[in-house]
C-alpha positions as CSV (number, residue, x, y, z in Angstrom):
1,M,106.2,32.3,147.0
2,S,103.8,33.4,148.8
3,T,100.3,34.1,148.2
4,G,101.0,37.7,149.0
5,V,103.2,38.5,146.5
6,I,101.3,36.4,144.0
7,I,98.2,38.5,144.8
8,A,100.4,41.9,145.0
9,I,101.4,40.6,141.5
10,I,98.4,40.2,140.6
11,V,96.7,43.4,141.6
12,V,99.4,45.4,140.1
13,V,98.9,43.7,136.7
14,V,94.9,44.2,137.1
15,V,95.9,48.1,137.9
16,L,98.3,48.3,134.9
17,L,95.7,47.1,132.2
18,G,93.0,49.0,133.6
19,L,95.0,52.1,133.1
20,L,96.2,50.8,129.8
21,A,92.4,50.1,128.5
22,F,91.5,53.7,129.8
23,A,94.7,55.5,128.5
24,L,94.9,54.0,125.3
25,P,91.7,55.8,124.2
26,R,93.1,58.8,125.3
27,M,96.6,59.0,123.5
28,R,94.6,57.6,120.6
29,A,92.6,60.5,120.8
30,R,95.4,63.1,121.4
31,R,96.8,61.3,118.6
32,Q,94.0,62.3,116.3
33,E,93.4,66.2,117.4
34,K,97.6,66.4,117.0
35,A,96.9,65.1,113.2
36,R,93.7,67.0,112.9
37,E,95.8,70.2,113.9
38,R,98.8,69.6,111.4
39,E,96.1,68.9,108.3
40,L,94.2,72.4,109.7
41,A,97.7,74.3,109.5
42,A,98.4,72.5,106.5
43,R,95.5,73.6,104.9
44,R,95.5,77.6,106.3
45,D,98.9,77.8,105.3
46,R,97.5,76.7,101.4
47,A,94.8,78.9,101.6
48,V,97.1,81.5,103.0
49,A,99.5,81.3,100.0
50,E,96.2,80.7,97.4
51,N,95.2,84.2,98.6
52,R,98.3,85.9,98.6
53,D,99.2,84.8,95.1
54,A,95.6,85.9,94.1
55,A,95.9,89.0,95.4
56,E,99.3,89.7,93.9
57,E,97.7,88.8,90.4
58,R,94.9,91.3,90.9
59,S,97.1,93.7,92.5
60,L,99.3,93.5,88.5
61,R,96.1,93.6,87.3
62,A,95.4,96.6,88.7
63,E,98.5,98.2,87.9
64,A,98.5,97.4,84.3
65,A,94.6,98.8,84.1
66,E,96.1,101.9,86.2
67,H,98.8,102.4,83.6
68,R,96.5,101.7,80.7
69,A,94.0,104.1,82.0
70,R,96.9,107.0,82.2
71,I,97.9,106.2,78.0
72,A,94.3,107.1,77.5
73,E,94.0,110.2,79.8
74,Q,96.6,110.9,77.8
75,E,95.6,110.2,74.3
76,A,92.4,112.3,75.4
77,A,94.6,115.0,76.5
78,R,96.8,114.8,73.1
79,E,93.4,114.9,71.2
80,R,91.9,117.8,73.0
81,A,95.2,120.0,72.3
82,E,94.6,119.0,68.6
83,A,91.2,119.6,68.4
84,R,92.1,123.5,70.3
85,L,95.0,123.7,67.8
86,H,92.5,123.5,64.6
87,E,90.1,125.9,66.9
88,E,93.1,128.3,67.0
89,R,94.1,127.8,63.4
90,A,90.1,128.3,62.5
91,A,90.0,131.2,64.1
92,L,93.2,132.6,62.6
93,H,91.7,131.7,59.2
94,E,88.5,133.3,60.3
95,R,90.1,136.6,61.0
96,G,92.4,136.3,57.5
97,L,96.1,136.1,60.2
98,A,96.8,133.1,58.1
99,D,96.9,133.9,54.6
100,H,100.0,132.8,54.7
101,E,99.6,129.6,55.2
102,L,97.4,129.6,52.3
103,A,99.6,131.3,49.6
104,G,102.2,128.6,50.8
105,E,99.5,125.9,49.9
106,E,99.8,127.9,46.5
107,G,103.3,127.5,46.4
108,A,104.0,131.4,46.5
109,A,105.7,131.1,50.1
110,T,107.6,127.4,49.8
111,T,110.6,126.7,49.2
112,G,111.9,124.0,46.6
113,T,111.5,121.4,48.9
114,G,107.9,121.5,49.1
115,R,108.1,122.8,52.7
116,E,106.5,125.9,53.7
117,R,109.2,128.3,54.5
118,V,109.5,130.7,57.9
119,M,108.5,133.8,57.8
120,T,110.4,136.5,59.6
121,D,108.8,139.2,62.1
122,E,109.1,142.1,59.1
123,E,107.3,139.6,56.8
124,F,104.6,138.4,59.0
125,P,103.9,141.4,61.5
126,E,100.5,140.0,62.5
127,R,102.4,137.2,64.7
128,E,102.9,139.6,67.8
129,R,99.1,139.7,67.9
130,I,98.6,136.0,67.8
131,I,101.4,134.5,69.9
132,P,101.9,136.9,72.6
133,R,105.6,137.8,73.8
134,G,107.0,138.0,77.4
135,D,104.8,140.3,79.5
136,Q,102.4,141.8,77.0
137,D,98.8,141.2,78.0
138,T,97.5,138.6,76.6
139,T,93.6,139.0,77.4
140,A,93.6,142.2,75.2
141,D,91.2,142.1,72.0
142,T,93.5,142.0,69.3
143,T,90.9,142.6,66.2
144,T,89.7,146.4,67.2
145,N,93.4,147.9,66.2
146,T,94.0,146.3,62.8
147,T,93.4,149.0,61.0
148,A,95.6,151.5,63.1
149,D,98.1,149.0,62.9
150,T,98.4,148.8,58.9
151,T,98.4,152.3,58.6
152,E,101.3,152.8,60.9
153,R,103.3,150.0,59.1
154,G,103.0,151.1,55.9
155,A,103.9,154.9,57.1
156,T,106.9,153.4,57.9
157,R,107.6,151.1,55.5
158,G,106.7,153.5,52.8
């Protein structure tokens, strides 16, 4: 072989060794960078999944709290309605318009089952003033014409 071919082979080998020495660290760095990117992507995916799970759990807890709040609101409304009912009953007793209930407690207006019987409009004419019907004016004062109504009813019944 000629010396020129040997020198060319040596030059090629030296150049390849130089390229390998220069390229290997770069390839290793690229490989490490890709591994870090994969690890970061995996961490990111785990963080997304954890945050979504936490958001879903909190959303469910918020819905449950809203449901409990609606129930509490309805219970409060029921209690207010019952308080208004008792106030109205007190007002009726105060005016003497609920004496039939008291008579029912004593047994005068009860049936054999112990329940209060329902009085008809003829038996309890004041009912029209207590429970307004249809298009009657509900803002009118019901206590002003009590004696006039009583005398009229007495005149028509007698």
